[in-house]
N, C-alpha and C positions, 0 to 999 in steps of 0.2 A: 597465508594462515584464512581460516575460514568457520563457519559457526556450525556448530554440531547441536543434530536434529535426529531423536530416536536413536542416538550413538551413534551417528554416522554425521563424520565430518562433511560439508557442503563446502565448495568451493565459492569464494564470492569478490568481486571487483576490487578495483581499489577508494570507492565509494562504499564499501559494505552491502552492496548488492548480488543475491544469487545470482549466477551466470545463467541457470538454467529454471526456472520456475518449481515449488513447490506448494501445492496446494491442500497441505494436508495442517490441521489445527496445529499442531507441534511445532508445524514451522513459525506462525505467526505469533504461539507462546516465548519459542525462542529471541526472536527479536523484540517482542513488544518489553521479556527480562532483562535483555541486554540493554535495550535503549530506555528502562524504568517507565514503561507505559501500562499503566493500570487497565486493561480494557475494560470498556462498557461495550454497551448495546448498540452507543452512537457509532462507537470504533470499528462494530464486528457488521455494520451494514455497508460503512465507508471500504472495509475490508474485503466485502464479498462481491460490491460494486468493482469495484479495481479488477478483483479477478473475472469476472464475468466478461468486463470488457477487453481485459488481455487476451483472453480467451476467443472473443467474436471476431476482432480486430488485431490482434497481434501487438498490440499495445495499448498505453494505458491514455486517458485524456488529461488535458493541461486543467491545473486548477480552473478557470474560467468554465471550462467545459463538464468539469464534473461536478462543478455545483449547480451549473444547469440540467445537468441529468439527473443527479442527485432531487433535483426539486419536480424535475418534469416527471419523471418516472416516479414518484413517489415514493421513493426508497428512503429519504431523508428530508420531509418538506420543509425543515424548517432548517437545513443547509446554508450556510452562507462563508464567506471565506473566514470571518474572524472564529465562528465554529471547527471550521476545518483545521487552523493555528493553534485554535486550544486544545481539540485533541491531538494533532499531531505537529509540539510545537517546533522540533529539529526540518524546517524544509516546508512544512503542511501536509496533506495530505496526498498530492501530486510528487512528492518526492519521498520524505519515509513513509507513507501511509503506501506505497509502491513496497518500500524496503522493507516493512512490517508484514504484509499481505506476502510475502515469499516470491517475489516479481521481479525480473530482471532490472533492471536501471532504466527510468523511462528515458524516452526519445530527449531529444533538444527541441526548440524552440518549431524550428521548422517542420518536426517530424509528426504532428501530429495530425 
């Protein structure tokens, strides 16, 4: 089973992450709806940051590096772990955020 984005079923892994990234706004909306997340400007800042890092580095940052990057690059200066778990309550931005961003499953601890 997959997720339908723009009328096309996209393949996901066992944890609901896309196997291939989809950078469309429709992908974000489809995942957010499926996970009962009402997107705010803060969500979009995190999503766009995760997408940028994935495109630049081939993977997304772990939670610690995500918070640091959002703060240091002035994307979301108020970012901290609590805020990111408030925005993405099912695993935080490093996990649920990646899924909603339309990205493949993040690498494990040693892959960052």
